[in-house]
C-alpha positions as CSV (number, residue, x, y, z in Angstrom):
1,M,16.0,-12.2,18.8
2,R,17.2,-12.3,15.2
3,Q,15.1,-10.9,12.4
4,G,12.9,-13.3,10.5
5,T,13.1,-15.9,13.3
6,W,11.1,-17.0,16.3
7,S,12.6,-16.8,19.7
8,K,14.3,-20.0,21.0
9,E,11.3,-20.7,23.2
10,H,8.9,-20.3,20.3
11,R,11.0,-22.5,18.1
12,T,11.1,-25.2,20.7
13,R,7.4,-25.1,21.3
14,G,6.8,-25.1,17.6
15,L,9.0,-28.1,17.1
16,L,7.2,-30.0,19.8
17,Y,3.9,-29.1,18.2
18,A,5.1,-30.3,14.8
19,V,6.4,-33.6,16.1
20,T,3.2,-34.2,18.1
21,L,1.1,-33.2,15.1
22,S,3.0,-35.6,12.8
23,I,2.6,-38.5,15.1
24,L,-1.1,-37.9,15.6
25,L,-1.7,-37.4,11.9
26,L,-0.3,-40.8,11.2
27,A,-2.9,-42.3,13.5
28,C,-6.0,-40.2,12.6
29,G,-5.4,-38.6,9.2
30,T,-5.5,-34.9,8.4
31,E,-9.3,-34.7,8.7
32,E,-8.9,-34.6,12.5
33,A,-5.5,-33.0,12.8
34,P,-5.0,-31.5,16.3
35,G,-4.4,-27.9,16.9
36,P,-1.6,-26.0,18.6
37,L,-3.3,-26.1,22.0
38,Q,-4.0,-29.8,22.0
39,P,-7.3,-28.8,23.7
40,S,-8.8,-31.1,26.2
41,G,-12.2,-29.4,26.6
42,P,-14.9,-28.5,24.0
43,T,-13.3,-27.6,20.7
44,G,-13.9,-25.9,17.4
45,R,-11.6,-25.6,14.4
46,V,-9.9,-22.6,12.8
47,R,-7.7,-21.6,9.9
48,L,-6.0,-18.4,8.9
49,V,-5.9,-16.9,5.4
50,N,-3.5,-14.1,4.5
51,L,-5.1,-11.4,2.4
52,I,-2.9,-8.5,3.5
53,T,-2.4,-6.1,0.6
54,D,1.0,-4.7,1.7
55,V,4.3,-6.0,0.4
56,T,6.1,-4.8,3.6
57,R,3.7,-6.4,6.0
58,G,2.3,-9.1,3.7
59,R,4.6,-12.0,4.8
60,I,3.5,-13.0,8.3
61,N,4.3,-15.2,11.2
62,A,1.2,-16.0,13.2
63,S,0.7,-17.4,16.7
64,L,-2.5,-18.6,18.4
65,E,-2.5,-18.3,22.2
66,G,1.2,-17.8,22.1
67,V,1.9,-21.0,20.1
68,P,3.3,-20.8,16.5
69,F,0.5,-21.3,14.0
70,A,2.1,-20.2,10.7
71,V,5.6,-19.1,9.5
72,D,6.2,-16.9,6.5
73,L,2.6,-17.1,5.4
74,T,2.3,-15.3,2.1
75,Y,-0.6,-13.8,0.2
76,A,-3.6,-16.1,-0.6
77,L,-2.2,-19.0,1.4
78,S,-3.8,-20.5,4.5
79,A,-2.6,-22.2,7.7
80,P,-2.4,-24.9,9.0
81,A,-2.5,-26.2,5.4
82,T,0.9,-24.7,4.8
83,L,2.6,-26.5,7.7
84,P,5.2,-29.1,6.8
85,A,4.0,-32.5,5.5
86,P,2.2,-34.6,6.5
87,S,0.2,-31.8,8.2
88,T,-2.1,-30.9,5.3
89,A,-5.3,-30.5,7.4
90,P,-7.5,-27.5,6.4
91,Y,-8.2,-26.6,10.0
92,A,-6.6,-26.9,13.4
93,A,-8.5,-27.7,16.6
94,V,-8.7,-25.0,19.2
95,L,-10.4,-24.7,22.6
96,A,-13.8,-23.2,22.2
97,G,-14.3,-19.6,23.3
98,N,-12.7,-16.2,22.6
99,R,-9.4,-16.6,20.9
100,A,-6.9,-14.4,19.0
101,F,-4.2,-14.7,16.3
102,V,-1.2,-12.4,16.8
103,L,0.4,-11.5,13.4
104,K,4.1,-10.5,13.2
105,R,6.2,-9.5,10.3
106,T,8.3,-12.4,9.1
107,A,11.2,-10.2,8.2
108,D,11.2,-8.6,11.7
109,T,9.2,-10.5,14.4
110,S,9.6,-7.6,16.8
111,V,6.9,-5.8,14.7
112,T,3.3,-6.8,15.5
113,I,1.0,-6.2,12.5
114,A,-2.3,-7.0,14.1
115,T,-4.2,-9.0,16.7
116,L,-7.2,-10.7,15.2
117,N,-9.9,-11.7,17.7
118,F,-12.4,-14.4,17.0
119,T,-14.9,-16.6,18.8
120,V,-15.3,-20.3,18.0
121,G,-18.0,-22.6,19.5
122,D,-18.0,-26.2,20.3
123,G,-18.0,-28.2,17.0
124,E,-17.8,-25.0,14.9
125,D,-15.3,-24.3,12.0
126,R,-14.1,-20.8,11.5
127,T,-11.9,-19.1,8.9
128,V,-10.2,-15.9,9.8
129,Y,-9.1,-13.7,6.9
130,A,-6.4,-11.1,7.6
131,I,-7.3,-8.2,5.4
132,G,-6.3,-4.6,4.7
133,G,-2.9,-3.0,4.5
134,T,-3.1,-1.0,1.3
135,G,-1.7,2.5,1.8
136,N,-0.5,1.6,5.2
137,S,-4.0,1.1,6.4
138,N,-4.8,-1.1,9.4
139,V,-4.8,-4.9,9.1
140,T,-8.0,-6.3,10.5
141,G,-9.9,-9.6,10.5
142,F,-13.0,-11.0,8.8
143,V,-14.4,-14.2,10.1
144,T,-16.7,-16.8,8.4
145,T,-18.5,-19.8,9.8
146,D,-17.9,-22.8,7.7
147,Q,-20.3,-25.7,7.3
148,N,-18.5,-29.0,6.7
149,P,-20.8,-32.0,6.7
150,A,-19.7,-34.9,4.6
151,A,-20.7,-34.6,0.9
152,A,-22.0,-37.6,-1.1
153,S,-19.3,-39.3,-3.2
154,N,-21.0,-38.0,-6.4
155,Q,-21.2,-34.4,-5.2
156,T,-18.9,-31.5,-4.2
157,R,-20.1,-28.9,-1.8
158,V,-18.9,-25.4,-2.9
159,R,-19.4,-21.8,-1.8
160,V,-17.9,-18.4,-2.5
161,V,-16.5,-15.7,-0.2
162,N,-16.1,-12.3,-1.9
163,M,-12.9,-10.7,-0.4
164,S,-12.2,-8.3,-3.3
165,P,-13.1,-4.7,-2.4
166,T,-12.2,-3.7,-6.0
167,A,-14.6,-6.2,-7.6
168,G,-17.6,-4.9,-5.6
169,S,-20.9,-6.8,-6.0
170,I,-20.5,-9.7,-8.4
171,D,-22.5,-12.5,-10.1
172,V,-20.6,-15.8,-10.0
173,F,-20.6,-18.7,-12.5
174,I,-19.1,-22.1,-11.7
175,T,-19.5,-24.0,-14.9
176,A,-17.9,-26.6,-17.2
177,P,-14.8,-25.1,-18.8
178,N,-15.5,-22.6,-21.6
179,A,-19.3,-22.8,-21.1
180,D,-21.3,-20.0,-22.8
181,L,-22.0,-17.4,-20.1
182,S,-24.8,-15.9,-22.1
183,T,-26.9,-19.0,-21.5
184,A,-25.4,-20.0,-18.1
185,T,-27.3,-19.6,-14.9
186,P,-25.4,-17.8,-12.2
187,T,-24.3,-20.0,-9.3
188,F,-24.5,-17.0,-6.9
189,T,-25.8,-13.5,-7.6
190,A,-25.2,-10.0,-6.2
191,M,-22.4,-11.0,-3.8
192,A,-21.1,-7.9,-2.0
193,Y,-17.7,-7.5,-0.7
194,Q,-17.2,-9.5,2.5
195,A,-20.2,-11.7,1.7
196,A,-20.1,-15.5,2.1
197,S,-22.6,-17.5,0.1
198,A,-24.4,-20.6,1.2
199,Y,-23.0,-24.0,0.2
200,V,-24.4,-25.6,-2.9
201,T,-23.7,-29.0,-4.4
202,V,-22.2,-29.5,-7.9
203,T,-21.1,-32.5,-10.0
204,P,-17.4,-33.4,-9.4
205,G,-15.0,-32.7,-12.3
206,S,-13.2,-29.8,-13.9
207,V,-14.9,-26.5,-13.5
208,Q,-14.3,-22.9,-14.5
209,F,-14.9,-20.0,-12.0
210,R,-15.9,-16.6,-13.5
211,A,-17.2,-13.4,-11.9
212,V,-18.9,-10.4,-13.6
213,P,-20.3,-7.2,-12.1
214,A,-23.6,-7.9,-10.5
215,G,-26.5,-7.5,-12.9
216,T,-24.5,-7.7,-16.1
217,A,-26.8,-8.5,-19.0
218,A,-26.4,-12.1,-20.3
219,A,-25.2,-11.0,-23.8
220,N,-22.4,-8.8,-22.1
221,R,-21.1,-11.3,-19.6
222,A,-18.2,-12.8,-21.6
223,A,-16.8,-9.3,-22.3
224,N,-17.1,-8.3,-18.7
225,V,-15.4,-11.1,-16.8
226,S,-13.5,-9.5,-13.9
227,I,-12.2,-12.7,-12.3
228,N,-11.4,-15.9,-14.1
229,L,-10.1,-19.2,-12.6
230,A,-9.7,-21.3,-15.8
231,S,-9.7,-24.8,-14.5
232,T,-10.2,-26.4,-11.1
233,A,-10.6,-30.1,-10.4
234,L,-13.4,-30.8,-7.9
235,L,-13.4,-34.3,-6.3
236,G,-16.5,-36.1,-5.0
237,G,-17.1,-36.2,-1.3
238,T,-15.3,-32.9,-0.6
239,G,-16.0,-29.3,0.2
240,R,-14.4,-26.2,-1.3
241,T,-14.5,-22.5,-0.8
242,F,-13.7,-20.2,-3.8
243,V,-12.3,-16.9,-2.5
244,T,-12.2,-13.8,-4.7
245,A,-9.4,-11.3,-3.9
246,D,-7.6,-8.2,-5.1
247,N,-4.0,-8.3,-6.3
248,N,-1.4,-8.8,-3.5
249,V,-0.9,-5.0,-3.4
250,G,-4.5,-4.1,-3.8
251,G,-6.6,-3.4,-6.9
252,T,-6.3,-5.2,-10.2
253,P,-5.7,-7.8,-11.6
254,L,-8.3,-9.5,-9.5
255,R,-8.0,-13.2,-8.7
256,A,-9.6,-16.2,-7.2
257,F,-8.3,-19.2,-5.3
258,V,-9.7,-22.3,-3.7
259,L,-9.6,-23.4,-0.1
260,G,-10.1,-27.1,0.8
261,D,-12.8,-27.3,3.5
262,R,-13.1,-31.0,3.6
C-alpha cells in the first residue's frame, strides 16, 4: 500500500459510500445524511473532530467500522462535514451500540495513531474529539452528547465545549461585536477543561466570542481576553457549538472555532 493512500479495497468502498451518499443527499438533504454503515437497525449519529496537537500525527485518515470516514482531516476540522460536496452534513448515521474510530497517519497509513471507542444510543448525537499528541503523548478521545432539537426561526441554540488545556477554567462571553465586557453578563462561567455547557438560545446575527480566566474582575476582562473569535454569523433556526482549543502544536495562541450542529 502506498504512503498517504487507502488500500484499493478501502478506496473502492469509500467511492461506493460517496456515490450512495450523494444520491441520498439529493433526496433527503444534508440534515438526514446517511452514515458509512447505511445502518438498518436503531441508529444514532456521530462526527469526529481533530484536535491532535502533533504536526507529525496531526493529519489523519479515519475509518468507522472499517469504512473510510475522513481523509486528510486536519486540525480543528470535523467529519463528515469535510466530505466532498454535496455531503455537508454535520453528522453521519451509525448503528447504535459500541463503536470505534480508527485513526491512521495520512502520510503513512500503515501507522495507527489511535482507536477511539464510543457508545451511541438510538436517536443520540455524539461528537468524538481526538485529543492529545503534544510531546509524543498518547492520542485519546473525548466524547460529548449533543442535543439538537429544532430551534425557533428567531433563535439560535449555542453551547461551548472547552477543549483548551492551556486556557484552564474560563468565563465565556457571546455578545454583539465589540460589546463592553465590563458590563456584559457571562454566557457561561467557570468552564473547566473538557467541560461542555448546556445549550442556551441567543438572537441570530453577528456575535463575538471571548473567553477570560474564570473569575476575572469585570474591570479587568478586556485586558485579559485569552480567546477571541471576532465575528461569527448565527442564523435563526440553527444550532452551533463553540469549541475552544490550543494552538495546533499545543499551548498558545489559543483559539476558538464553530461546529454546525443543526
